[in-house]
PAGUDO-602245 format. One record per residue (C-alpha): residue number from 1; residue in three letters; x, y, z. Coordinates in Angstrom, 3 decimals. Example, Ala and Ser with C-alpha at 12.3 -4.5 7.8 and 13.67 -1.06 7.14 Angstrom:
! residues 2
  resi  resn        c1        c2        c3
     1   ALA    12.300    -4.500     7.800
     2   SER    13.670    -1.060     7.140
//
This chain:
! residues 466
  resi  resn        c1        c2        c3
     1   MET     0.000     0.000     0.000
     2   ALA     1.424     3.401    -0.961
     3   ASP     2.671     5.632     1.861
     4   LYS    -0.080     8.181     1.296
     5   LYS    -2.725     5.527     1.905
     6   LEU    -4.080     4.862     5.364
     7   ARG    -3.183     1.547     6.966
     8   PHE    -5.917    -0.268     8.886
     9   GLU    -3.737    -0.468    11.982
    10   GLY    -3.577     3.338    12.112
    11   LEU    -7.205     4.112    11.403
    12   LYS    -8.292     4.523    15.015
    13   ASP    -6.165     7.635    15.544
    14   PHE    -7.010     9.069    12.136
    15   LEU   -10.756     8.568    12.598
    16   ALA   -10.668    10.118    16.069
    17   GLY    -9.232    13.248    14.467
    18   ILE   -11.909    13.217    11.747
    19   VAL   -14.670    12.937    14.373
    20   GLU   -13.248    15.821    16.385
    21   GLU   -13.006    18.030    13.286
    22   ALA   -16.506    17.120    12.039
    23   GLU   -18.086    17.936    15.418
    24   LYS   -17.009    21.533    14.998
    25   VAL   -19.676    21.658    12.253
    26   VAL   -22.340    19.114    13.321
    27   PRO   -23.437    18.107    16.855
    28   TYR   -22.411    14.453    16.570
    29   ALA   -20.069    12.351    14.457
    30   SER   -18.830     8.779    14.567
    31   ALA   -16.666     6.573    12.359
    32   PHE   -16.543     2.883    11.556
    33   ALA   -13.984     0.864     9.585
    34   MET   -13.919    -2.793     8.573
    35   ARG   -11.405    -5.217     7.041
    36   ARG   -12.132    -8.809     6.026
    37   GLN    -9.789   -11.597     4.926
    38   GLY   -10.359   -15.319     4.443
    39   VAL   -10.525   -18.289     2.099
    40   ARG   -13.028   -20.952     0.990
    41   ALA   -11.939   -24.485     0.053
    42   SER   -14.412   -26.870    -1.574
    43   VAL   -14.259   -30.378    -3.003
    44   SER   -17.140   -32.092    -4.781
    45   SER   -17.418   -35.277    -6.825
    46   THR   -16.532   -33.293    -9.948
    47   GLN   -14.229   -30.433    -8.959
    48   SER   -12.180   -28.772    -6.262
    49   ALA   -11.382   -25.122    -5.662
    50   VAL    -9.688   -22.725    -3.282
    51   VAL   -11.147   -19.235    -3.497
    52   PRO    -9.522   -16.488    -1.419
    53   GLU   -11.797   -13.882     0.081
    54   ALA   -10.648   -10.751    -1.726
    55   PRO    -8.930    -8.674     0.969
    56   TRP   -10.701    -5.349     1.277
    57   MET   -11.264    -2.621     3.768
    58   GLY   -13.282     0.546     3.934
    59   LEU   -14.684     3.150     6.274
    60   THR   -17.881     5.049     7.001
    61   VAL   -18.169     8.385     8.793
    62   SER   -21.662     9.136    10.166
    63   LEU   -22.718    12.760    10.691
    64   TRP   -25.814    13.649    12.744
    65   ASN   -27.224    17.142    12.236
    66   GLY   -29.813    16.815    14.994
    67   GLU   -32.519    15.495    12.659
    68   GLN   -31.002    12.926    10.311
    69   PHE   -27.821    11.061     9.461
    70   PHE   -25.503    11.841     6.575
    71   GLU   -22.820     9.266     5.762
    72   TYR   -19.531     9.295     3.887
    73   SER   -18.164     5.879     2.815
    74   SER   -14.991     5.011     0.910
    75   ASN   -12.408     2.314     0.280
    76   HIS   -10.038     4.816    -1.347
    77   LEU    -8.207     5.606     1.849
    78   ASP    -6.188     8.654     0.960
    79   PRO    -6.273    10.759     4.136
    80   GLU    -6.758    14.129     2.476
    81   SER    -9.483    12.780     0.194
    82   VAL   -11.349    11.281     3.162
    83   ARG   -10.974    14.427     5.261
    84   GLY   -12.158    16.636     2.421
    85   GLY   -15.139    14.445     1.631
    86   VAL   -16.245    14.271     5.257
    87   MET   -15.978    18.010     5.830
    88   ARG   -17.893    18.846     2.654
    89   LEU   -20.659    16.486     3.777
    90   ALA   -20.600    17.993     7.290
    91   ALA   -21.245    21.447     5.824
    92   GLU   -24.121    20.021     3.763
    93   ALA   -25.577    18.295     6.850
    94   ALA   -25.410    21.456     8.944
    95   ALA   -27.121    23.469     6.202
    96   ALA   -29.951    20.906     5.976
    97   ARG   -30.948    21.224     9.637
    98   ALA   -34.360    22.872     9.923
    99   GLY   -35.245    22.789    13.628
   100   GLU   -33.874    22.383    17.130
   101   GLY   -33.105    18.690    16.671
   102   ARG   -32.106    15.935    19.080
   103   ASP   -28.837    15.167    20.804
   104   LEU   -27.221    11.730    20.546
   105   ASP   -25.511    10.214    23.567
   106   PRO   -21.957     9.061    22.736
   107   GLY   -22.015     6.730    25.744
   108   PRO   -19.419     6.331    28.485
   109   ALA   -15.763     6.877    27.667
   110   LEU   -13.885     3.716    26.714
   111   GLU   -10.747     2.837    24.773
   112   LYS   -10.235    -0.889    24.317
   113   HIS    -9.261    -3.652    21.891
   114   PHE   -11.244    -6.907    21.932
   115   GLU   -10.363   -10.209    20.312
   116   ILE   -11.844   -13.687    20.006
   117   SER    -9.027   -16.117    20.698
   118   ALA    -7.973   -18.644    18.069
   119   ALA    -5.526   -21.413    18.931
   120   ARG    -4.987   -21.964    15.179
   121   ASP    -5.408   -18.598    13.529
   122   PRO    -7.295   -19.000    10.225
   123   LEU    -4.973   -16.613     8.379
   124   ALA    -1.924   -18.661     9.419
   125   ALA    -3.334   -22.068     8.391
   126   LYS    -1.978   -23.536     5.138
   127   LEU    -4.198   -23.577     2.049
   128   LYS    -3.236   -27.218     1.466
   129   ASP    -4.512   -28.177     4.921
   130   LYS    -7.841   -26.477     4.217
   131   LEU    -8.242   -28.200     0.861
   132   ASP    -7.216   -31.552     2.349
   133   TYR    -9.864   -31.224     5.053
   134   ALA   -12.561   -30.407     2.490
   135   ARG   -11.437   -33.508     0.577
   136   GLN   -11.667   -35.663     3.716
   137   MET   -15.265   -34.550     4.223
   138   GLN   -16.142   -35.194     0.587
   139   GLU   -14.584   -38.660     0.498
   140   LYS   -16.165   -39.764     3.767
   141   LEU   -19.595   -38.525     2.674
   142   ALA   -19.363   -40.011    -0.825
   143   GLY   -18.290   -43.360     0.612
   144   ALA   -21.157   -43.444     3.094
   145   SER   -23.849   -44.196     0.492
   146   PRO   -23.889   -46.346    -2.666
   147   LYS   -26.684   -44.078    -3.903
   148   ALA   -24.562   -40.928    -3.751
   149   ARG   -24.466   -39.051    -7.056
   150   ASN   -22.586   -36.064    -5.732
   151   ALA   -20.995   -35.181    -2.415
   152   ALA   -19.326   -31.950    -1.409
   153   GLY   -17.184   -30.835     1.488
   154   ILE   -16.628   -27.142     2.131
   155   CYS   -14.501   -25.378     4.705
   156   SER   -14.030   -21.646     4.956
   157   ASP   -12.694   -19.020     7.273
   158   LEU   -13.151   -15.293     7.678
   159   VAL   -11.326   -12.832     9.899
   160   THR   -13.172    -9.558    10.393
   161   GLU   -11.445    -6.576    11.984
   162   GLU   -13.474    -3.501    12.961
   163   VAL   -12.856    -0.069    14.441
   164   TYR   -15.426     2.284    15.956
   165   VAL   -14.734     5.834    17.121
   166   ASN   -16.851     8.672    18.497
   167   ARG   -15.946    11.478    20.886
   168   ALA   -16.104     9.076    23.874
   169   LYS   -15.127     5.691    22.424
   170   ARG   -12.081     4.289    20.639
   171   LEU   -12.860     0.598    20.074
   172   SER   -11.457    -2.196    17.930
   173   GLN   -12.216    -5.910    17.624
   174   ARG   -10.871    -8.953    15.771
   175   LEU   -13.436   -11.667    15.028
   176   PRO   -12.157   -14.904    13.437
   177   ARG   -14.586   -17.660    12.492
   178   VAL   -14.465   -20.987    10.684
   179   GLU   -17.197   -22.929     8.914
   180   GLU   -17.497   -26.449     7.603
   181   ALA   -20.383   -27.855     5.609
   182   MET   -21.225   -30.956     3.605
   183   GLN   -23.936   -31.729     1.083
   184   ILE   -24.954   -35.011    -0.492
   185   THR   -27.167   -35.762    -3.472
   186   VAL   -28.612   -39.281    -3.620
   187   ALA   -30.746   -40.970    -6.271
   188   ASP   -32.483   -44.322    -6.753
   189   GLY   -33.454   -44.106   -10.434
   190   THR   -36.856   -42.509    -9.875
   191   ARG   -36.124   -39.794    -7.342
   192   THR   -33.265   -37.498    -6.380
   193   THR   -32.863   -35.595    -3.137
   194   GLN   -30.291   -33.435    -1.340
   195   LEU   -29.422   -33.009     2.310
   196   TRP   -26.793   -30.901     4.065
   197   ASP   -25.339   -30.169     7.477
   198   GLY   -22.534   -28.121     8.962
   199   GLN   -21.295   -25.832    11.663
   200   SER   -19.938   -22.305    12.023
   201   ARG   -17.925   -21.292    15.090
   202   ALA   -16.054   -18.282    16.362
   203   GLY   -12.346   -18.959    16.775
   204   GLY    -9.773   -20.847    14.743
   205   TRP    -9.180   -24.120    12.942
   206   GLU    -9.074   -25.999    16.239
   207   ASN   -12.885   -26.091    15.955
   208   ARG   -13.006   -28.308    12.863
   209   GLY   -14.215   -31.929    13.018
   210   TYR   -17.989   -31.620    13.201
   211   CYS   -18.763   -32.884     9.700
   212   LEU   -16.537   -35.958     9.758
   213   GLU   -18.539   -37.307    12.683
   214   LYS   -21.875   -36.556    10.993
   215   ALA   -21.204   -37.827     7.458
   216   ALA   -22.548   -41.383     7.846
   217   GLY   -25.746   -40.195     9.534
   218   LEU   -26.335   -37.511     6.913
   219   ALA   -25.986   -40.030     4.067
   220   ALA   -28.371   -42.475     5.778
   221   ASP   -30.943   -39.729     6.344
   222   ALA   -30.683   -38.615     2.710
   223   GLU   -31.404   -42.174     1.568
   224   ARG   -34.516   -42.291     3.773
   225   LEU   -35.854   -39.167     2.070
   226   LEU   -35.864   -40.959    -1.291
   227   SER   -38.977   -42.875    -0.247
   228   ALA   -40.559   -40.160     1.909
   229   PRO   -44.133   -39.204     0.914
   230   ARG   -45.533   -35.681     1.096
   231   MET   -47.015   -34.281     4.281
   232   GLU   -50.793   -34.552     4.752
   233   PRO   -51.791   -30.926     5.517
   234   GLY   -53.303   -30.180     8.903
   235   PHE   -52.642   -29.157    12.498
   236   HIS   -50.254   -31.428    14.384
   237   ASP   -48.415   -31.716    17.667
   238   VAL   -44.730   -31.315    16.867
   239   VAL   -41.349   -31.539    18.545
   240   ALA   -38.730   -29.284    16.955
   241   ASP   -35.033   -30.119    17.234
   242   PRO   -32.625   -27.276    18.184
   243   SER   -32.064   -26.175    14.580
   244   TRP   -35.809   -26.029    13.893
   245   SER   -36.494   -24.185    17.141
   246   GLY   -33.728   -21.755    16.185
   247   MET   -35.384   -21.072    12.842
   248   LEU   -38.688   -20.488    14.654
   249   ALA   -36.994   -18.022    17.032
   250   HIS   -35.357   -16.244    14.122
   251   GLU   -38.463   -15.926    11.984
   252   ALA   -40.960   -15.285    14.786
   253   PHE   -38.921   -12.688    16.679
   254   GLY   -36.363   -11.630    14.156
   255   HIS   -37.468    -8.927    11.775
   256   GLY   -40.720    -8.544    13.728
   257   THR   -38.825    -7.063    16.685
   258   GLU   -36.067    -5.245    14.803
   259   THR   -37.247    -1.800    15.809
   260   ASP   -36.282     0.075    12.659
   261   MET   -39.362    -1.744    11.329
   262   TYR   -41.409    -0.139    14.128
   263   LEU   -40.443     3.327    12.872
   264   LYS   -41.682     2.387     9.413
   265   ASP   -44.938     0.930    10.827
   266   ARG   -44.021    -2.409     9.262
   267   ALA   -44.029    -4.627    12.356
   268   LYS   -47.062    -5.831    14.267
   269   GLY   -44.816    -6.706    17.187
   270   ARG   -44.935    -3.089    18.323
   271   GLU   -48.612    -3.567    19.220
   272   TYR   -47.664    -6.416    21.576
   273   MET   -45.006    -4.705    23.700
   274   ASP   -45.471    -5.746    27.361
   275   LYS   -48.228    -8.154    26.349
   276   PRO   -48.315   -11.990    26.198
   277   VAL   -47.049   -13.367    22.884
   278   ALA   -45.969   -16.862    23.975
   279   SER   -46.678   -19.431    26.660
   280   ALA   -45.478   -18.611    30.181
   281   ILE   -42.640   -21.177    29.959
   282   THR   -41.114   -19.355    26.982
   283   THR   -38.151   -16.959    27.193
   284   LEU   -36.221   -15.713    24.176
   285   PHE   -32.869   -13.928    23.929
   286   ASP   -30.799   -12.171    21.342
   287   ASP   -27.252   -12.427    22.688
   288   PRO   -24.096   -11.298    20.846
   289   THR   -21.960   -12.315    23.862
   290   LEU   -22.616   -16.075    23.552
   291   PRO   -19.175   -17.771    23.787
   292   GLY   -17.892   -19.527    20.688
   293   GLN   -20.752   -18.584    18.381
   294   SER   -20.282   -17.060    14.949
   295   GLY   -22.879   -14.338    15.577
   296   THR   -20.877   -13.113    18.579
   297   PHE   -19.005    -9.799    18.824
   298   PHE   -17.879    -7.255    21.446
   299   PHE   -19.521    -4.077    20.097
   300   ASP   -21.941    -3.361    17.292
   301   HIS   -21.272    -1.126    14.304
   302   GLU   -22.598     1.910    16.167
   303   GLY   -20.416     1.445    19.234
   304   ALA   -22.893    -0.222    21.632
   305   LEU   -21.122    -2.792    23.805
   306   ALA   -22.485    -6.302    23.372
   307   ALA   -24.950    -7.503    25.993
   308   PRO   -27.860    -9.991    26.073
   309   THR   -31.320    -8.695    25.183
   310   LYS   -34.229   -10.573    26.771
   311   VAL   -36.845   -10.157    24.056
   312   ILE   -39.492   -12.414    25.655
   313   ASP   -39.609   -12.917    29.423
   314   ARG   -41.849   -15.831    30.462
   315   GLY   -44.208   -15.245    27.576
   316   ILE   -44.277   -11.411    27.679
   317   LEU   -42.730    -9.367    24.868
   318   ARG   -40.442    -6.982    26.754
   319   ARG   -37.912    -5.540    24.322
   320   GLY   -37.128    -5.113    20.681
   321   MET   -33.694    -5.053    19.052
   322   THR   -32.556    -1.502    18.379
   323   ASP   -30.106     0.455    16.313
   324   LEU   -29.105     3.974    17.332
   325   TYR   -31.664     5.735    15.135
   326   SER   -34.696     3.667    16.167
   327   ALA   -33.752     3.723    19.869
   328   THR   -33.451     7.524    19.741
   329   PHE   -36.781     8.190    18.047
   330   LEU   -38.774     5.494    19.836
   331   GLY   -37.320     6.245    23.259
   332   TYR   -36.241     2.610    23.690
   333   GLU   -33.252     1.312    25.589
   334   ARG   -30.338     0.776    23.257
   335   SER   -29.276    -2.784    22.439
   336   ALA   -26.188    -3.900    20.515
   337   ASN   -28.022    -4.659    17.270
   338   GLY   -26.907    -1.814    14.990
   339   ARG   -25.167    -3.820    12.253
   340   ARG   -23.910    -3.158     8.727
   341   GLU   -23.455    -5.675     5.944
   342   SER   -20.227    -3.836     5.174
   343   TRP   -18.679    -0.380     5.277
   344   GLU   -20.721     0.370     2.111
   345   ARG   -24.084    -0.207     3.821
   346   LYS   -26.088     1.663     6.421
   347   ALA   -26.693     0.278     9.900
   348   TYR   -30.015    -1.388    10.676
   349   ALA   -31.385    -3.146    13.749
   350   ARG   -30.311    -6.749    13.116
   351   MET   -30.286   -10.058    14.967
   352   THR   -27.171   -11.828    16.277
   353   ASN   -27.525   -15.147    18.177
   354   THR   -31.308   -15.406    18.647
   355   PHE   -32.697   -18.378    20.581
   356   PHE   -35.258   -19.719    23.025
   357   ALA   -33.796   -20.215    26.512
   358   PRO   -33.540   -23.832    27.737
   359   GLY   -36.401   -25.122    29.850
   360   ALA   -36.931   -27.871    32.405
   361   SER   -37.726   -30.980    30.327
   362   ASP   -35.442   -33.709    29.034
   363   PRO   -35.725   -33.866    25.198
   364   GLY   -36.898   -37.472    25.469
   365   GLU   -39.860   -36.295    27.565
   366   LEU   -41.012   -34.083    24.702
   367   ILE   -41.179   -37.043    22.305
   368   ALA   -42.789   -39.263    24.937
   369   SER   -45.526   -36.670    25.538
   370   VAL   -46.791   -36.776    21.921
   371   GLU   -49.457   -39.354    21.126
   372   ASP   -49.602   -38.588    17.407
   373   GLY   -47.393   -35.943    15.769
   374   PHE   -44.048   -35.208    14.106
   375   TYR   -40.400   -34.654    14.998
   376   LEU   -38.957   -31.855    12.861
   377   ARG   -35.308   -31.786    11.731
   378   TYR   -33.211   -30.330     8.910
   379   PRO   -34.701   -26.826     8.518
   380   SER   -34.007   -25.335     5.094
   381   ASN   -35.536   -21.883     4.816
   382   GLY   -37.853   -19.415     6.495
   383   MET   -39.530   -16.081     6.012
   384   GLU   -41.600   -13.645     8.015
   385   ASP   -44.191   -10.992     7.290
   386   PRO   -43.502    -8.479    10.096
   387   LYS   -46.534    -6.368     9.151
   388   GLY   -48.988    -9.240     9.617
   389   TRP   -46.701   -11.297    11.890
   390   GLY   -47.140   -14.406     9.847
   391   ILE   -44.306   -16.890     9.404
   392   GLN   -43.383   -19.703     7.057
   393   CYS   -40.702   -22.210     8.055
   394   GLU   -39.567   -24.918     5.655
   395   GLY   -37.661   -28.129     6.290
   396   LEU   -36.787   -31.501     4.815
   397   TRP   -37.599   -33.946     7.623
   398   ALA   -40.749   -34.701     9.615
   399   GLN   -40.616   -38.049    11.425
   400   ARG   -43.852   -39.520    12.711
   401   ILE   -44.366   -39.904    16.459
   402   ARG   -46.964   -42.428    17.634
   403   GLY   -47.627   -43.367    21.230
   404   GLY   -44.676   -41.312    22.447
   405   ARG   -42.165   -43.083    20.196
   406   LEU   -40.415   -42.208    16.942
   407   THR   -41.516   -44.456    14.076
   408   ASP   -39.756   -45.250    10.791
   409   GLU   -42.211   -43.041     8.861
   410   VAL   -40.630   -39.870     7.457
   411   VAL   -42.375   -37.294     5.256
   412   SER   -40.696   -34.583     3.214
   413   PRO   -40.708   -31.672     2.630
   414   VAL   -42.530   -29.943     5.481
   415   ILE   -43.828   -26.368     5.565
   416   MET   -45.042   -24.729     8.774
   417   THR   -47.183   -21.583     8.618
   418   GLY   -49.033   -19.536    11.206
   419   PHE   -49.592   -16.339    13.171
   420   VAL   -46.657   -15.821    15.547
   421   PRO   -48.581   -15.404    18.842
   422   ASP   -50.753   -18.454    18.049
   423   SER   -47.690   -20.607    17.367
   424   LEU   -45.708   -19.497    20.399
   425   GLN   -48.615   -19.584    22.841
   426   SER   -48.987   -23.272    21.966
   427   ILE   -45.490   -24.112    23.297
   428   SER   -46.145   -26.663    26.034
   429   LEU   -42.667   -28.069    26.800
   430   VAL   -39.146   -26.651    26.461
   431   GLY   -36.111   -28.923    26.499
   432   ASN   -33.251   -28.529    28.949
   433   ASP   -30.736   -29.020    26.138
   434   PHE   -29.062   -26.314    24.039
   435   ARG   -27.229   -26.475    20.702
   436   ILE   -26.364   -23.876    18.078
   437   ASP   -24.938   -24.798    14.660
   438   GLY   -24.370   -21.295    13.339
   439   LEU   -24.387   -21.883     9.572
   440   GLY   -27.054   -19.298     8.812
   441   GLY   -27.033   -15.775     7.494
   442   CYS   -29.832   -13.233     7.325
   443   GLY   -30.880   -10.644     4.777
   444   LYS   -33.015    -7.576     5.297
   445   GLY   -35.476    -8.066     2.485
   446   HIS   -33.414    -9.278    -0.468
   447   LYS   -30.085    -7.777     0.645
   448   GLU   -28.153    -6.446     3.665
   449   TYR   -26.772    -9.826     4.733
   450   VAL   -25.213   -10.286     8.183
   451   LYS   -24.019   -13.335    10.081
   452   VAL   -26.550   -14.870    12.476
   453   THR   -26.922   -18.284    14.077
   454   LEU   -29.706   -20.823    14.522
   455   GLY   -30.235   -23.062    17.505
   456   GLY   -31.579   -23.462    21.016
   457   PRO   -33.404   -26.239    22.903
   458   HIS   -35.995   -28.757    21.730
   459   LEU   -39.567   -27.383    21.732
   460   ARG   -43.001   -28.999    21.791
   461   PHE   -45.889   -27.005    20.285
   462   ARG   -48.871   -27.150    17.950
   463   ALA   -48.389   -26.238    14.287
   464   ARG   -50.090   -26.110    10.913
   465   LEU   -48.051   -28.270     8.559
   466   ALA   -48.238   -28.951     4.854
//
């Protein structure tokens, strides 16, 4: 990088100076910078590839004129160009102010660097080792089924470094994570089906190994789906495994309680604040401090320090997830959910690790309590209508329960629909287990993707399935 260009390691001091200069023109300024580096190794039955994550970095300076935000973003990090662009925008922001405006609280003073530890740093691991591990997954999965037509093993890593500065805070964090996934396609001459599994964890390559232990079971389950009939539509008692319960938590209380949607009058959840929305045994958290999870961080992209948010407390909707703008205009307590897809995107209220809290029942008790119903596994997709608070959750596995026991009958696919309060008020048992796999991501509409996780305990509830 040329001498006149800013280095990421020196951005904290530079951005602090930019904030100080900008606040001579506007009442509040803050700055955020991000750098990402990583690599993806994949091996399938037909090809292999190693694709480096293109190393990039960029910054955003946010200017508040008392009424609205103005933002300057760039990845052309010439200091004079950045300074000039920010100050021109600051003058424009000040000129656009029409009234008295609102003050923004910069929060308590803090200067600190945070880091998720990695015994085997992803950036130091050899590319050959990553490709070899993807090949091990592929070979083990392909060899697990004579009906396999394609098998793929994928391992990837990403190291994200971030800086946040305002007049009170000078923060930085380093967030490494690793992912492994496998997918198998099986066929029997008349039908073809796919199934996948995987795990994403915060930390380094010491976390790998999940898929190798799961390959044989995944192949066997994929074969069972070849003969699985369609679901007979209707209302059923169901037990959801941790991944399914995580998808329910995400879709039911994800976008519906992201409070930027409240400002736009696009979320029915606002009408239910401090009212029952779930059964009394149900508690739900969004928690970016959860150890080892890939949705975990130390501060959000607007400088709020990470802390758990209890969204539902024993069935009562208590809090939404806020960004700085929505918390200011709604008068809500700030939570650490102001997140950007990248330095090029604005901050929205977004989920992190969102899950139902564990309950008091052994998972086996949930199955034993169902006379006639289904055990749901392998979620595949979900969506929510925050305005009407309807949800649709899709999966690939519904195993029949009869007389409190799992049978050999499996139907696929399975689609669950319903009105969020109806679904959650039917929760009758919550498992005392807890598991998060972390492979997921989440978009705001069709874009604005951020890393989130799926998981939690087993749940028993009543659902409309098709």
